[in-house]
C-alpha positions in Angstrom: 16.5 -32.0 29.6 16.5 -28.5 28.0 18.2 -30.2 24.7 15.2 -32.4 24.7 12.7 -29.6 25.1 14.1 -27.5 22.4 14.2 -30.6 19.9 10.4 -31.0 21.0 9.6 -27.5 20.3 11.9 -27.3 17.1 8.5 -27.3 14.4 6.7 -24.9 16.4 10.2 -22.5 16.6 10.9 -23.1 13.2 7.1 -21.8 12.1 7.3 -19.1 14.7 10.4 -17.5 12.3 8.8 -17.9 9.2 8.4 -14.2 7.4 4.9 -13.2 6.1 6.0 -13.6 2.7 6.9 -17.6 3.1 3.6 -17.8 5.0 2.0 -16.0 1.5 4.0 -18.1 -0.7 3.1 -21.6 1.1 -0.7 -20.6 1.0 -0.8 -20.1 -2.7 1.2 -22.8 -3.4 -0.9 -25.3 -1.3 -4.1 -23.8 -3.5 -2.6 -24.5 -6.7 -1.5 -28.3 -5.6 -4.7 -28.2 -4.9 -6.5 -27.0 -7.6 -4.6 -29.0 -9.9 -5.4 -32.2 -8.0 -9.0 -31.4 -8.5 -8.5 -30.1 -11.8 -7.4 -33.7 -12.3 -9.8 -35.6 -11.1 -12.6 -33.4 -13.0 -10.6 -34.4 -16.3 -10.8 -37.9 -15.3 -14.2 -37.6 -14.9 -14.7 -35.7 -18.2 -12.8 -38.5 -20.2 -14.9 -41.4 -18.6 -18.0 -39.6 -19.5 -17.1 -39.3 -23.2 -15.9 -42.7 -23.3 -19.3 -43.9 -21.7 -21.0 -42.0 -24.5 -19.1 -43.0 -27.2 -19.2 -46.6 -26.2 -22.3 -46.9 -24.7 -20.8 -48.7 -21.5 -20.0 -47.5 -18.0 -16.1 -48.2 -17.7 -15.6 -46.0 -14.6 -16.0 -48.7 -12.1 -12.8 -50.2 -13.4 -10.6 -47.0 -13.8 -8.5 -46.6 -10.7 -6.6 -43.1 -9.8 -3.4 -42.5 -11.7 0.1 -43.3 -9.7 1.8 -40.6 -10.8 -0.3 -37.3 -10.8 0.3 -34.1 -12.8 2.6 -32.3 -11.6 4.3 -28.5 -12.9 8.0 -28.1 -13.4 10.7 -27.5 -11.0 11.4 -24.3 -12.9 8.0 -23.6 -13.1 7.3 -24.0 -9.6 10.2 -22.0 -8.4 9.4 -19.0 -10.9 5.3 -18.9 -9.3 7.1 -18.9 -5.8 9.1 -16.0 -6.3 5.7 -14.1 -7.8 3.8 -15.9 -4.4 6.4 -13.9 -2.1 5.8 -10.5 -4.1 2.1 -10.7 -3.0 1.0 -8.9 0.4 -0.4 -10.8 2.9 -3.6 -8.4 2.8 -4.2 -9.5 -1.1 -4.0 -13.4 0.0 -7.1 -14.2 0.5 -8.7 -12.1 -2.5 -6.4 -14.1 -4.4 -7.1 -17.4 -4.0 -11.0 -16.2 -4.0 -10.3 -15.1 -8.1 -8.3 -18.6 -8.5 -11.4 -20.4 -7.5 -13.6 -18.5 -9.3 -11.8 -18.4 -12.5 -11.2 -22.5 -12.2 -14.8 -22.9 -11.8 -15.6 -20.2 -14.5 -13.4 -21.7 -17.3 -12.9 -25.2 -16.3 -9.4 -25.7 -17.4 -7.1 -28.4 -18.4 -4.9 -29.7 -15.6 -1.7 -28.2 -18.0 -3.8 -25.1 -18.3 -4.0 -24.3 -14.5 -0.8 -23.0 -13.4 -1.0 -20.3 -16.4 -4.4 -19.2 -14.5 -2.7 -19.3 -11.3 -0.2 -17.3 -13.1 -2.3 -14.3 -14.3 -4.2 -14.2 -11.1 -1.1 -13.5 -9.4 0.4 -10.6 -12.2 -3.5 -9.5 -12.0 -2.8 -8.8 -8.2 0.7 -7.5 -8.5 -1.1 -4.6 -11.1 -3.7 -3.9 -8.0 -1.0 -3.3 -5.2 0.8 -1.1 -7.6 -2.4 0.8 -8.3 -3.2 0.9 -4.9 0.4 2.3 -3.7 0.2 4.8 -6.3 -3.4 5.9 -5.2 -1.5 6.1 -1.3 1.1 8.3 -2.9 -1.2 10.4 -4.2 -3.6 10.8 -1.5 -0.4 11.6 0.8 1.1 14.3 -1.5 -2.6 15.7 -1.6 -2.9 15.9 2.1 0.4 17.5 2.8 -0.1 20.2 -0.2 -3.6 20.7 1.6 -1.8 21.0 5.2 0.4 23.4 4.0 -2.0 25.5 2.1 -4.8 25.4 5.3 -1.3 26.7 7.3 -0.9 29.3 4.9 -4.1 30.1 4.7 -4.1 30.3 8.6 -0.8 32.3 9.0 -2.7 35.1 6.2 -5.7 35.2 8.1 -3.9 35.9 11.3 -1.7 38.8 10.0 -4.6 40.5 8.2 -6.7 40.7 11.3 -3.6 41.5 13.6 -0.9 43.3 11.1 0.8 44.9 14.5 0.4 42.2 16.4 2.7 39.6 14.5 5.9 39.3 15.7 7.7 39.1 12.6 9.7 41.8 11.7 10.0 43.2 8.2 12.4 46.2 6.5 9.1 48.1 5.5 7.6 48.1 9.0 10.8 49.4 10.6 10.7 52.2 7.6 7.3 53.2 8.1 7.7 53.5 12.3 11.4 55.9 11.6 9.1 57.9 9.2 6.3 58.0 11.6 8.8 59.0 14.2 10.3 61.8 11.9 6.8 63.0 11.5 6.2 63.3 15.1 9.5 65.1 15.8 9.0 67.8 12.9 5.3 68.4 14.0 6.3 69.5 17.8 5.9 73.5 18.3 9.5 75.0 18.4 10.1 76.6 22.1 12.3 79.2 22.6 13.3 81.1 26.0 13.3 84.8 25.1 15.9 86.4 26.9 15.0 89.5 29.1 16.0 92.7 28.2 18.7 94.1 30.9 17.2 97.3 30.7 13.3 96.0 30.9 12.5 97.0 34.3 9.9 95.2 36.5 
């Protein structure tokens, strides 16, 4: 039936309705959980190595994984999720790579991983802000450049075709009026001389 079809496709429909911010948040928080487990595993290995060097006996085969692994507090989780939601999808991959790089470089304790993760997120937000400012300045510069080019084109057109412009100005009308006056005053004055009635042909 149609109802069973919707129930069967419900997980896919929910996934299709997820926003990009939700997908970025889930991806980054999944990376954090994986790094927490990895840091915990490496810390156990370091502790076992320290005990082996101290006692001279290897008890690593007796050590079992703890049932309750380390996890961040609910408050910290919500705060980190809020920061993750502000990361643009185009920065998601770069954030993960940077986080892994710093974890490999500093080998943090398990309780330090979330702090390192937070620093990477804030660094990404700063870069996003810088890029947005650069794009804004670039748009402003392009707009000014376009206006300058159009103004230069207009000036050159007026300079080349000073009387071909359709723009009428007061000075142009005055000049044309003066030119018409000069033409009128420069015309020779012809008067018809009446012949005297006494003149004979």
